[in-house]
C-alpha positions as protocol buffer text, in pm:
chain_id: "A"
residue {
  index: 1
  type: UNK
  ca { x: 2158 y: -1285 z: -3372 }
}
residue {
  index: 2
  type: UNK
  ca { x: 1930 y: -1416 z: -3103 }
}
residue {
  index: 3
  type: UNK
  ca { x: 2076 y: -1178 z: -2845 }
}
residue {
  index: 4
  type: UNK
  ca { x: 2012 y: -876 z: -3069 }
}
residue {
  index: 5
  type: UNK
  ca { x: 1652 y: -984 z: -3133 }
}
residue {
  index: 6
  type: UNK
  ca { x: 1606 y: -1052 z: -2763 }
}
residue {
  index: 7
  type: UNK
  ca { x: 1716 y: -699 z: -2677 }
}
residue {
  index: 8
  type: UNK
  ca { x: 1475 y: -560 z: -2937 }
}
residue {
  index: 9
  type: UNK
  ca { x: 1193 y: -763 z: -2780 }
}
residue {
  index: 10
  type: UNK
  ca { x: 1284 y: -643 z: -2431 }
}
residue {
  index: 11
  type: UNK
  ca { x: 1285 y: -279 z: -2544 }
}
residue {
  index: 12
  type: UNK
  ca { x: 946 y: -324 z: -2710 }
}
residue {
  index: 13
  type: UNK
  ca { x: 796 y: -491 z: -2401 }
}
residue {
  index: 14
  type: UNK
  ca { x: 947 y: -223 z: -2179 }
}
residue {
  index: 15
  type: UNK
  ca { x: 791 y: 54 z: -2390 }
}
residue {
  index: 16
  type: UNK
  ca { x: 456 y: -126 z: -2388 }
}
residue {
  index: 17
  type: UNK
  ca { x: 475 y: -173 z: -2011 }
}
residue {
  index: 18
  type: UNK
  ca { x: 551 y: 194 z: -1961 }
}
residue {
  index: 19
  type: UNK
  ca { x: 252 y: 290 z: -2173 }
}
residue {
  index: 20
  type: UNK
  ca { x: 21 y: 42 z: -1995 }
}
residue {
  index: 21
  type: UNK
  ca { x: 117 y: 187 z: -1657 }
}
residue {
  index: 22
  type: UNK
  ca { x: 74 y: 550 z: -1756 }
}
residue {
  index: 23
  type: UNK
  ca { x: -271 y: 689 z: -1660 }
}
residue {
  index: 24
  type: UNK
  ca { x: -240 y: 942 z: -1943 }
}
residue {
  index: 25
  type: UNK
  ca { x: -277 y: 661 z: -2196 }
}
residue {
  index: 26
  type: UNK
  ca { x: -448 y: 385 z: -1998 }
}
residue {
  index: 27
  type: UNK
  ca { x: -749 y: 383 z: -1765 }
}
residue {
  index: 28
  type: UNK
  ca { x: -655 y: 375 z: -1397 }
}
residue {
  index: 29
  type: UNK
  ca { x: -820 y: 37 z: -1341 }
}
residue {
  index: 30
  type: UNK
  ca { x: -606 y: -114 z: -1616 }
}
residue {
  index: 31
  type: UNK
  ca { x: -294 y: 59 z: -1485 }
}
residue {
  index: 32
  type: UNK
  ca { x: -356 y: -102 z: -1147 }
}
residue {
  index: 33
  type: UNK
  ca { x: -395 y: -443 z: -1312 }
}
residue {
  index: 34
  type: UNK
  ca { x: -71 y: -397 z: -1505 }
}
residue {
  index: 35
  type: UNK
  ca { x: 114 y: -289 z: -1190 }
}
residue {
  index: 36
  type: UNK
  ca { x: -10 y: -602 z: -1010 }
}
residue {
  index: 37
  type: UNK
  ca { x: 178 y: -807 z: -1269 }
}
residue {
  index: 38
  type: UNK
  ca { x: 481 y: -591 z: -1347 }
}
residue {
  index: 39
  type: UNK
  ca { x: 597 y: -477 z: -1002 }
}
residue {
  index: 40
  type: UNK
  ca { x: 643 y: -830 z: -859 }
}
residue {
  index: 41
  type: UNK
  ca { x: 800 y: -950 z: -1184 }
}
residue {
  index: 42
  type: UNK
  ca { x: 1053 y: -668 z: -1214 }
}
residue {
  index: 43
  type: UNK
  ca { x: 1139 y: -636 z: -846 }
}
residue {
  index: 44
  type: UNK
  ca { x: 1191 y: -1007 z: -777 }
}
residue {
  index: 45
  type: UNK
  ca { x: 1422 y: -1287 z: -883 }
}
residue {
  index: 46
  type: UNK
  ca { x: 1302 y: -1267 z: -1243 }
}
residue {
  index: 47
  type: UNK
  ca { x: 1397 y: -900 z: -1255 }
}
residue {
  index: 48
  type: UNK
  ca { x: 1624 y: -681 z: -1043 }
}
residue {
  index: 49
  type: UNK
  ca { x: 1777 y: -967 z: -844 }
}
residue {
  index: 50
  type: UNK
  ca { x: 1819 y: -1204 z: -1139 }
}
residue {
  index: 51
  type: UNK
  ca { x: 2159 y: -1374 z: -1169 }
}
residue {
  index: 52
  type: UNK
  ca { x: 2225 y: -1226 z: -1517 }
}
residue {
  index: 53
  type: UNK
  ca { x: 2350 y: -866 z: -1503 }
}
residue {
  index: 54
  type: UNK
  ca { x: 2180 y: -765 z: -1830 }
}
residue {
  index: 55
  type: UNK
  ca { x: 1844 y: -879 z: -1694 }
}
residue {
  index: 56
  type: UNK
  ca { x: 1906 y: -679 z: -1377 }
}
residue {
  index: 57
  type: UNK
  ca { x: 1989 y: -366 z: -1575 }
}
residue {
  index: 58
  type: UNK
  ca { x: 1688 y: -393 z: -1806 }
}
residue {
  index: 59
  type: UNK
  ca { x: 1461 y: -460 z: -1508 }
}
residue {
  index: 60
  type: UNK
  ca { x: 1587 y: -160 z: -1313 }
}
residue {
  index: 61
  type: UNK
  ca { x: 1545 y: 67 z: -1614 }
}
residue {
  index: 62
  type: UNK
  ca { x: 1195 y: -60 z: -1687 }
}
residue {
  index: 63
  type: UNK
  ca { x: 1092 y: -36 z: -1324 }
}
residue {
  index: 64
  type: UNK
  ca { x: 1215 y: 322 z: -1295 }
}
residue {
  index: 65
  type: UNK
  ca { x: 1017 y: 424 z: -1605 }
}
residue {
  index: 66
  type: UNK
  ca { x: 707 y: 242 z: -1479 }
}
residue {
  index: 67
  type: UNK
  ca { x: 728 y: 407 z: -1137 }
}
residue {
  index: 68
  type: UNK
  ca { x: 755 y: 750 z: -1302 }
}
residue {
  index: 69
  type: UNK
  ca { x: 469 y: 678 z: -1541 }
}
residue {
  index: 70
  type: UNK
  ca { x: 231 y: 530 z: -1285 }
}
residue {
  index: 71
  type: UNK
  ca { x: 306 y: 799 z: -1027 }
}
residue {
  index: 72
  type: UNK
  ca { x: 64 y: 781 z: -732 }
}
residue {
  index: 73
  type: UNK
  ca { x: -86 y: 451 z: -847 }
}
residue {
  index: 74
  type: UNK
  ca { x: 234 y: 280 z: -733 }
}
residue {
  index: 75
  type: UNK
  ca { x: 154 y: 353 z: -366 }
}
residue {
  index: 76
  type: UNK
  ca { x: 3 y: 11 z: -285 }
}
residue {
  index: 77
  type: UNK
  ca { x: 321 y: -153 z: -413 }
}
residue {
  index: 78
  type: UNK
  ca { x: 569 y: 55 z: -213 }
}
residue {
  index: 79
  type: UNK
  ca { x: 657 y: -219 z: 40 }
}
residue {
  index: 80
  type: UNK
  ca { x: 746 y: -459 z: -241 }
}
residue {
  index: 81
  type: UNK
  ca { x: 932 y: -188 z: -432 }
}
residue {
  index: 82
  type: UNK
  ca { x: 1139 y: -84 z: -132 }
}
residue {
  index: 83
  type: UNK
  ca { x: 1227 y: -445 z: -54 }
}
residue {
  index: 84
  type: UNK
  ca { x: 1321 y: -510 z: -417 }
}
residue {
  index: 85
  type: UNK
  ca { x: 1525 y: -192 z: -444 }
}
residue {
  index: 86
  type: UNK
  ca { x: 1718 y: -271 z: -125 }
}
residue {
  index: 87
  type: UNK
  ca { x: 1794 y: -620 z: -253 }
}
residue {
  index: 88
  type: UNK
  ca { x: 1898 y: -479 z: -588 }
}
residue {
  index: 89
  type: UNK
  ca { x: 2133 y: -229 z: -426 }
}
residue {
  index: 90
  type: UNK
  ca { x: 2333 y: -511 z: -270 }
}
residue {
  index: 91
  type: UNK
  ca { x: 2308 y: -729 z: -581 }
}
residue {
  index: 92
  type: UNK
  ca { x: 2410 y: -451 z: -816 }
}
residue {
  index: 93
  type: UNK
  ca { x: 2701 y: -337 z: -599 }
}
residue {
  index: 94
  type: UNK
  ca { x: 3025 y: -392 z: -787 }
}
residue {
  index: 95
  type: UNK
  ca { x: 3207 y: -710 z: -679 }
}
residue {
  index: 96
  type: UNK
  ca { x: 3518 y: -501 z: -638 }
}
residue {
  index: 97
  type: UNK
  ca { x: 3375 y: -366 z: -312 }
}
residue {
  index: 98
  type: UNK
  ca { x: 3349 y: -717 z: -168 }
}
residue {
  index: 99
  type: UNK
  ca { x: 3705 y: -792 z: -270 }
}
residue {
  index: 100
  type: UNK
  ca { x: 3831 y: -463 z: -128 }
}
residue {
  index: 101
  type: UNK
  ca { x: 3648 y: -525 z: 201 }
}
residue {
  index: 102
  type: UNK
  ca { x: 3862 y: -831 z: 268 }
}
residue {
  index: 103
  type: UNK
  ca { x: 4184 y: -678 z: 137 }
}
residue {
  index: 104
  type: UNK
  ca { x: 4172 y: -323 z: 270 }
}
residue {
  index: 105
  type: UNK
  ca { x: 4511 y: -346 z: 438 }
}
residue {
  index: 106
  type: UNK
  ca { x: 4690 y: -483 z: 132 }
}
residue {
  index: 107
  type: UNK
  ca { x: 4552 y: -208 z: -95 }
}
residue {
  index: 108
  type: UNK
  ca { x: 4619 y: 77 z: 149 }
}
residue {
  index: 109
  type: UNK
  ca { x: 4254 y: 156 z: 207 }
}
residue {
  index: 110
  type: UNK
  ca { x: 4081 y: 206 z: 541 }
}
residue {
  index: 111
  type: UNK
  ca { x: 3736 y: 66 z: 609 }
}
residue {
  index: 112
  type: UNK
  ca { x: 3608 y: 423 z: 641 }
}
residue {
  index: 113
  type: UNK
  ca { x: 3739 y: 511 z: 295 }
}
residue {
  index: 114
  type: UNK
  ca { x: 3577 y: 197 z: 153 }
}
residue {
  index: 115
  type: UNK
  ca { x: 3244 y: 288 z: 312 }
}
residue {
  index: 116
  type: UNK
  ca { x: 3267 y: 638 z: 164 }
}
residue {
  index: 117
  type: UNK
  ca { x: 3325 y: 483 z: -178 }
}
residue {
  index: 118
  type: UNK
  ca { x: 3021 y: 258 z: -129 }
}
residue {
  index: 119
  type: UNK
  ca { x: 2804 y: 552 z: -26 }
}
residue {
  index: 120
  type: UNK
  ca { x: 2923 y: 752 z: -326 }
}
residue {
  index: 121
  type: UNK
  ca { x: 2842 y: 460 z: -558 }
}
residue {
  index: 122
  type: UNK
  ca { x: 2492 y: 427 z: -412 }
}
residue {
  index: 123
  type: UNK
  ca { x: 2434 y: 802 z: -438 }
}
residue {
  index: 124
  type: UNK
  ca { x: 2520 y: 788 z: -809 }
}
residue {
  index: 125
  type: UNK
  ca { x: 2314 y: 474 z: -872 }
}
residue {
  index: 126
  type: UNK
  ca { x: 2008 y: 487 z: -1098 }
}
residue {
  index: 127
  type: UNK
  ca { x: 1819 y: 330 z: -807 }
}
residue {
  index: 128
  type: UNK
  ca { x: 1838 y: 663 z: -623 }
}
residue {
  index: 129
  type: UNK
  ca { x: 1587 y: 796 z: -873 }
}
residue {
  index: 130
  type: UNK
  ca { x: 1326 y: 549 z: -755 }
}
């Protein structure tokens, strides 16, 4: 199916991107060039804050691997990364939290308990790794 082939393509591009941003395999100058393209793409509306959840998930995973691979070469992109990660945290938050926020009294949940649940969800999020 098209979806299956699309996922295969995404995995292949993700692996290639990880390799291109790893100074072990690629010269630093080329890593910097790749980061100039990949960081804005993955941390923006085409990536982590995209409206399709699958795109968000793939983008977060790819970005985490790229950040690990590129290590210190990511430093010039930290402002964009932090902004993207903060946006992604709110975008990736389960919709159930929004629902529960407006219905805390009807589901016997205090606002403090809801905030603790939110904090716990963020602490267990793959974004914490970044």
